LONUPA-850860 format. One record per residue (C-alpha): residue number from 1; residue in three letters; x, y negated, z negated. Coordinates in steps of 0.2 Angstrom, whole numbers, plus 5000, padded with zeros to 4 digits. Layout:
LONUPA-850860
+-----+------+------+-------+------+
| pos | code | east | north |   up |
+-----+------+------+-------+------+
| NUM |  ALA |    X |     Y |    Z |
...
+-----+------+------+-------+------+
END
This chain:
LONUPA-850860
+-----+------+------+-------+------+
| pos | code | east | north |   up |
+-----+------+------+-------+------+
|   1 |  MET | 4948 |  5071 | 5087 |
|   2 |  ALA | 4939 |  5065 | 5071 |
|   3 |  SER | 4945 |  5080 | 5061 |
|   4 |  MET | 4962 |  5078 | 5067 |
|   5 |  LEU | 4962 |  5060 | 5062 |
|   6 |  MET | 4953 |  5064 | 5046 |
|   7 |  ARG | 4967 |  5075 | 5040 |
|   8 |  HIS | 4977 |  5059 | 5037 |
|   9 |  VAL | 4963 |  5052 | 5026 |
|  10 |  HIS | 4961 |  5067 | 5016 |
|  11 |  ALA | 4980 |  5068 | 5014 |
|  12 |  CYS | 4980 |  5050 | 5006 |
|  13 |  ASN | 4965 |  5054 | 4995 |
|  14 |  ASN | 4970 |  5070 | 4986 |
|  15 |  VAL | 4963 |  5066 | 4969 |
|  16 |  PRO | 4945 |  5072 | 4968 |
|  17 |  SER | 4943 |  5066 | 4950 |
|  18 |  PRO | 4954 |  5059 | 4936 |
|  19 |  ALA | 4954 |  5075 | 4926 |
|  20 |  GLY | 4969 |  5076 | 4916 |
|  21 |  LEU | 4973 |  5058 | 4916 |
|  22 |  LEU | 4970 |  5045 | 4902 |
|  23 |  ALA | 4962 |  5028 | 4905 |
|  24 |  PHE | 4973 |  5013 | 4903 |
|  25 |  ARG | 4965 |  4997 | 4897 |
|  26 |  ILE | 4971 |  4979 | 4895 |
|  27 |  GLY | 4960 |  4966 | 4887 |
|  28 |  GLY | 4945 |  4979 | 4885 |
|  29 |  ALA | 4945 |  4982 | 4904 |
|  30 |  GLN | 4951 |  4998 | 4912 |
|  31 |  VAL | 4965 |  4994 | 4924 |
|  32 |  GLY | 4973 |  5011 | 4927 |
|  33 |  TRP | 4977 |  5029 | 4923 |
|  34 |  VAL | 4991 |  5037 | 4914 |
|  35 |  SER | 4997 |  5055 | 4913 |
|  36 |  PRO | 4999 |  5064 | 4897 |
|  37 |  GLU | 5017 |  5063 | 4898 |
|  38 |  LEU | 5018 |  5045 | 4900 |
|  39 |  ALA | 5005 |  5043 | 4886 |
|  40 |  GLN | 5016 |  5053 | 4875 |
|  41 |  ALA | 5030 |  5041 | 4878 |
|  42 |  LEU | 5019 |  5026 | 4874 |
|  43 |  THR | 5016 |  5033 | 4857 |
|  44 |  PHE | 5034 |  5027 | 4853 |
|  45 |  HIS | 5028 |  5009 | 4855 |
|  46 |  PRO | 5014 |  5008 | 4842 |
|  47 |  GLU | 5017 |  4989 | 4841 |
|  48 |  ALA | 5011 |  4988 | 4859 |
|  49 |  PHE | 5000 |  5002 | 4863 |
|  50 |  HIS | 4985 |  5009 | 4854 |
|  51 |  PHE | 4976 |  5026 | 4856 |
|  52 |  ASP | 4957 |  5029 | 4854 |
|  53 |  ALA | 4944 |  5041 | 4861 |
|  54 |  GLN | 4944 |  5031 | 4877 |
|  55 |  GLY | 4962 |  5032 | 4881 |
|  56 |  VAL | 4977 |  5020 | 4879 |
|  57 |  ALA | 4977 |  5001 | 4878 |
|  58 |  LEU | 4989 |  4988 | 4879 |
|  59 |  ALA | 4986 |  4979 | 4862 |
|  60 |  VAL | 4995 |  4962 | 4862 |
|  61 |  ARG | 4989 |  4944 | 4865 |
|  62 |  ALA | 4987 |  4939 | 4883 |
|  63 |  PRO | 5003 |  4928 | 4884 |
|  64 |  LEU | 5014 |  4943 | 4879 |
|  65 |  ARG | 5006 |  4956 | 4890 |
|  66 |  SER | 5018 |  4954 | 4905 |
|  67 |  ASP | 5034 |  4952 | 4895 |
|  68 |  THR | 5029 |  4968 | 4885 |
|  69 |  LEU | 5026 |  4978 | 4900 |
|  70 |  ALA | 5042 |  4972 | 4908 |
|  71 |  ARG | 5052 |  4976 | 4891 |
|  72 |  ILE | 5044 |  4993 | 4888 |
|  73 |  GLY | 5044 |  4997 | 4907 |
|  74 |  ALA | 5062 |  4996 | 4908 |
|  75 |  LYS | 5064 |  5008 | 4894 |
|  76 |  LEU | 5052 |  5020 | 4902 |
|  77 |  ALA | 5061 |  5020 | 4918 |
|  78 |  ARG | 5077 |  5025 | 4910 |
|  79 |  GLN | 5067 |  5040 | 4903 |
|  80 |  GLY | 5062 |  5045 | 4921 |
|  81 |  PHE | 5045 |  5036 | 4922 |
|  82 |  GLY | 5046 |  5027 | 4939 |
|  83 |  ARG | 5060 |  5014 | 4942 |
|  84 |  VAL | 5062 |  4996 | 4940 |
|  85 |  ARG | 5062 |  4987 | 4957 |
|  86 |  GLY | 5063 |  4969 | 4950 |
|  87 |  GLU | 5047 |  4963 | 4959 |
|  88 |  ALA | 5032 |  4960 | 4948 |
|  89 |  PHE | 5014 |  4965 | 4955 |
|  90 |  ASP | 4998 |  4957 | 4948 |
|  91 |  VAL | 4987 |  4969 | 4937 |
|  92 |  ARG | 4968 |  4968 | 4940 |
|  93 |  ALA | 4954 |  4979 | 4934 |
|  94 |  ALA | 4946 |  4978 | 4951 |
|  95 |  ALA | 4954 |  4975 | 4968 |
|  96 |  GLU | 4947 |  4957 | 4969 |
|  97 |  GLY | 4946 |  4954 | 4950 |
|  98 |  PRO | 4956 |  4941 | 4940 |
|  99 |  VAL | 4974 |  4945 | 4935 |
| 100 |  VAL | 4976 |  4951 | 4917 |
| 101 |  ALA | 4995 |  4954 | 4917 |
| 102 |  THR | 5009 |  4958 | 4929 |
| 103 |  LEU | 5019 |  4975 | 4930 |
| 104 |  ASP | 5035 |  4979 | 4939 |
| 105 |  ARG | 5031 |  4987 | 4957 |
| 106 |  GLY | 5041 |  5003 | 4952 |
| 107 |  LEU | 5029 |  5006 | 4937 |
| 108 |  VAL | 5013 |  5002 | 4946 |
| 109 |  PRO | 5010 |  5021 | 4951 |
| 110 |  GLN | 5015 |  5027 | 4934 |
| 111 |  PHE | 5001 |  5017 | 4926 |
| 112 |  GLY | 4989 |  5020 | 4940 |
| 113 |  VAL | 4987 |  5002 | 4943 |
| 114 |  ILE | 4979 |  4995 | 4959 |
| 115 |  GLY | 4993 |  4990 | 4971 |
| 116 |  HIS | 4990 |  4977 | 4985 |
| 117 |  GLY | 5000 |  4977 | 5002 |
| 118 |  VAL | 4999 |  4969 | 5019 |
| 119 |  HIS | 5001 |  4978 | 5036 |
| 120 |  LEU | 5002 |  4970 | 5053 |
| 121 |  ASN | 4998 |  4977 | 5070 |
| 122 |  GLY | 5008 |  4969 | 5083 |
| 123 |  LEU | 4998 |  4970 | 5099 |
| 124 |  VAL | 5002 |  4966 | 5117 |
| 125 |  ARG | 4987 |  4967 | 5130 |
| 126 |  ARG | 4995 |  4971 | 5146 |
| 127 |  ALA | 4987 |  4974 | 5163 |
| 128 |  ASP | 4989 |  4993 | 5161 |
| 129 |  GLY | 4981 |  4992 | 5143 |
| 130 |  LEU | 4984 |  4989 | 5125 |
| 131 |  HIS | 5001 |  4992 | 5118 |
| 132 |  VAL | 5007 |  4992 | 5100 |
| 133 |  TRP | 5024 |  4988 | 5093 |
| 134 |  VAL | 5030 |  5002 | 5082 |
| 135 |  GLY | 5044 |  5001 | 5069 |
| 136 |  ILE | 5056 |  5016 | 5067 |
| 137 |  ARG | 5060 |  5016 | 5048 |
| 138 |  ALA | 5078 |  5017 | 5042 |
| 139 |  ARG | 5084 |  5034 | 5039 |
| 140 |  ASP | 5091 |  5030 | 5022 |
| 141 |  LYS | 5074 |  5024 | 5015 |
| 142 |  ALA | 5068 |  5033 | 5000 |
| 143 |  VAL | 5050 |  5034 | 5007 |
| 144 |  ALA | 5046 |  5041 | 5024 |
| 145 |  PRO | 5064 |  5039 | 5031 |
| 146 |  GLY | 5065 |  5039 | 5050 |
| 147 |  GLN | 5046 |  5039 | 5052 |
| 148 |  LEU | 5035 |  5027 | 5062 |
| 149 |  ASP | 5028 |  5011 | 5054 |
| 150 |  ASN | 5019 |  4996 | 5057 |
| 151 |  LEU | 5027 |  4980 | 5065 |
| 152 |  VAL | 5027 |  4973 | 5047 |
| 153 |  ALA | 5022 |  4979 | 5030 |
| 154 |  GLY | 5025 |  4975 | 5012 |
| 155 |  GLY | 5018 |  4974 | 4995 |
| 156 |  ILE | 5010 |  4958 | 4988 |
| 157 |  PRO | 5020 |  4951 | 4974 |
| 158 |  ALA | 5012 |  4943 | 4959 |
| 159 |  GLY | 5004 |  4926 | 4963 |
| 160 |  HIS | 5005 |  4928 | 4982 |
| 161 |  SER | 4990 |  4930 | 4994 |
| 162 |  PRO | 4990 |  4942 | 5008 |
| 163 |  GLU | 4993 |  4928 | 5021 |
| 164 |  GLN | 5008 |  4921 | 5011 |
| 165 |  THR | 5015 |  4939 | 5010 |
| 166 |  LEU | 5012 |  4942 | 5028 |
| 167 |  VAL | 5022 |  4926 | 5034 |
| 168 |  LYS | 5036 |  4931 | 5022 |
| 169 |  GLU | 5037 |  4949 | 5027 |
| 170 |  ALA | 5036 |  4945 | 5045 |
| 171 |  ALA | 5051 |  4934 | 5045 |
| 172 |  GLU | 5061 |  4947 | 5034 |
| 173 |  GLU | 5057 |  4962 | 5043 |
| 174 |  ALA | 5055 |  4957 | 5061 |
| 175 |  SER | 5061 |  4940 | 5063 |
| 176 |  ILE | 5044 |  4933 | 5068 |
| 177 |  PRO | 5043 |  4914 | 5066 |
| 178 |  ALA | 5031 |  4908 | 5052 |
| 179 |  LYS | 5022 |  4898 | 5066 |
| 180 |  LEU | 5018 |  4914 | 5075 |
| 181 |  ALA | 5015 |  4925 | 5061 |
| 182 |  SER | 5002 |  4913 | 5054 |
| 183 |  GLN | 4991 |  4916 | 5069 |
| 184 |  ALA | 4988 |  4934 | 5064 |
| 185 |  ARG | 4970 |  4938 | 5060 |
| 186 |  ARG | 4964 |  4947 | 5045 |
| 187 |  VAL | 4953 |  4961 | 5051 |
| 188 |  GLY | 4949 |  4971 | 5036 |
| 189 |  ARG | 4957 |  4983 | 5023 |
| 190 |  VAL | 4959 |  5002 | 5021 |
| 191 |  SER | 4962 |  5009 | 5003 |
| 192 |  TYR | 4966 |  5026 | 4996 |
| 193 |  ILE | 4970 |  5035 | 4979 |
| 194 |  LEU | 4985 |  5047 | 4981 |
| 195 |  ARG | 4993 |  5057 | 4967 |
| 196 |  ASN | 5012 |  5060 | 4972 |
| 197 |  GLU | 5029 |  5061 | 4963 |
| 198 |  GLU | 5028 |  5042 | 4960 |
| 199 |  GLY | 5012 |  5044 | 4949 |
| 200 |  LEU | 4994 |  5038 | 4955 |
| 201 |  ARG | 4994 |  5026 | 4970 |
| 202 |  ARG | 4978 |  5016 | 4971 |
| 203 |  ASP | 4982 |  5006 | 4985 |
| 204 |  VAL | 4973 |  4992 | 4995 |
| 205 |  LEU | 4980 |  4988 | 5011 |
| 206 |  HIS | 4975 |  4971 | 5019 |
| 207 |  CYS | 4975 |  4974 | 5038 |
| 208 |  PHE | 4980 |  4960 | 5051 |
| 209 |  ASP | 4981 |  4960 | 5070 |
| 210 |  LEU | 4993 |  4949 | 5079 |
| 211 |  ASP | 4992 |  4947 | 5098 |
| 212 |  LEU | 5010 |  4944 | 5105 |
| 213 |  PRO | 5016 |  4938 | 5121 |
| 214 |  GLU | 5022 |  4950 | 5134 |
| 215 |  GLY | 5041 |  4949 | 5135 |
| 216 |  TRP | 5043 |  4943 | 5116 |
| 217 |  GLU | 5052 |  4956 | 5106 |
| 218 |  PRO | 5054 |  4958 | 5087 |
| 219 |  ALA | 5071 |  4960 | 5079 |
| 220 |  PRO | 5076 |  4969 | 5063 |
| 221 |  ASN | 5081 |  4956 | 5050 |
| 222 |  ASP | 5084 |  4968 | 5035 |
| 223 |  ASP | 5086 |  4986 | 5031 |
| 224 |  GLU | 5068 |  4992 | 5032 |
| 225 |  VAL | 5068 |  4998 | 5051 |
| 226 |  GLU | 5082 |  5003 | 5063 |
| 227 |  ARG | 5073 |  4996 | 5078 |
| 228 |  PHE | 5056 |  4992 | 5086 |
| 229 |  GLU | 5048 |  5000 | 5101 |
| 230 |  LEU | 5033 |  4995 | 5111 |
| 231 |  TRP | 5021 |  5010 | 5114 |
| 232 |  PRO | 5005 |  5012 | 5124 |
| 233 |  ALA | 4991 |  5013 | 5112 |
| 234 |  ALA | 4985 |  5029 | 5120 |
| 235 |  ARG | 5003 |  5037 | 5117 |
| 236 |  LEU | 5002 |  5031 | 5098 |
| 237 |  LEU | 4984 |  5038 | 5096 |
| 238 |  ALA | 4991 |  5055 | 5102 |
| 239 |  GLU | 5005 |  5054 | 5090 |
| 240 |  VAL | 4994 |  5050 | 5076 |
| 241 |  ARG | 4982 |  5064 | 5081 |
| 242 |  GLU | 4994 |  5078 | 5084 |
| 243 |  ARG | 5009 |  5075 | 5074 |
| 244 |  ASP | 5015 |  5069 | 5057 |
| 245 |  THR | 5028 |  5057 | 5062 |
| 246 |  VAL | 5020 |  5041 | 5055 |
| 247 |  LYS | 5022 |  5035 | 5037 |
| 248 |  PHE | 5007 |  5042 | 5028 |
| 249 |  ASN | 4997 |  5026 | 5024 |
| 250 |  VAL | 5001 |  5019 | 5041 |
| 251 |  ASN | 4991 |  5032 | 5049 |
| 252 |  LEU | 4975 |  5024 | 5040 |
| 253 |  VAL | 4980 |  5007 | 5046 |
| 254 |  LEU | 4982 |  5014 | 5064 |
| 255 |  VAL | 4966 |  5024 | 5064 |
| 256 |  ASP | 4957 |  5008 | 5059 |
| 257 |  LEU | 4965 |  4999 | 5073 |
| 258 |  PHE | 4960 |  5013 | 5086 |
| 259 |  ILE | 4942 |  5012 | 5080 |
| 260 |  ARG | 4941 |  4993 | 5082 |
| 261 |  GLU | 4949 |  4994 | 5099 |
| 262 |  GLY | 4936 |  5007 | 5105 |
| 263 |  LEU | 4949 |  5020 | 5107 |
| 264 |  VAL | 4939 |  5033 | 5096 |
| 265 |  PRO | 4922 |  5039 | 5102 |
| 266 |  GLU | 4908 |  5031 | 5092 |
| 267 |  GLY | 4901 |  5047 | 5085 |
| 268 |  GLU | 4919 |  5052 | 5078 |
| 269 |  ALA | 4922 |  5034 | 5072 |
| 270 |  ALA | 4906 |  5034 | 5062 |
| 271 |  ALA | 4913 |  5048 | 5051 |
| 272 |  LEU | 4930 |  5039 | 5049 |
| 273 |  ARG | 4925 |  5022 | 5045 |
| 274 |  PRO | 4918 |  5024 | 5027 |
| 275 |  ALA | 4932 |  5036 | 5024 |
| 276 |  LEU | 4945 |  5024 | 5027 |
| 277 |  ASP | 4940 |  5013 | 5012 |
| 278 |  GLN | 4939 |  5026 | 4997 |
| 279 |  GLY | 4951 |  5017 | 4985 |
| 280 |  PRO | 4948 |  5005 | 4971 |
| 281 |  ASP | 4934 |  4993 | 4973 |
+-----+------+------+-------+------+
END
């Protein structure tokens, strides 16, 4: 079982080294990685970006960093480097470090900046065992259309905590009242480093569990999911193990859940635990 589950970990960690990428710095600290193609595009903005043997640096005063990245980021998006999504993310050198700037969410992978998100496991503990609420993603989504998802998931906007984001996303995506969503327990994190068509995703996912009463049902409240289904945990584990119908990073969140709930034998779980948090520190 471990090898079948581990394949999802390997799929989300496909960058053995940063070879071919240039370090991106802000204020003397490395905050990301950029491709040679993006670096070449940045050479047309010498007023903002400087190059040296260590890579490329945003060379403007601290109060101007976010506005500069927003202004030039919009130009880069028009050139095909990511897309502007109108939502700022915090930029940090380390996962728990101080914020040094903000960057549009759609440009975060282009600059290889750490991205933070929240994922919520909606759990129902019935007499016949653990059940998990599963979201069926909308078929017109740009990422993982029609695939299985957590009950709630979303990126953490600039200036927000994981808990604040969870309550906001729970209401927006699944019609979960704030009073109920605030009962969710933070249970850890998973992380990964994935290079794909978006760029370099260095994601940290803050995981939460929420025990929900039997008979209560979530309801879609935006265009993220088509519907929700309540699955026995054993069925969901088999789906993750045997198929590729779950959104790529949600597999990691679910594997973490299965381990914590004792659904994965200890010997196999021991190999998986450290592998689930391979991303940025």
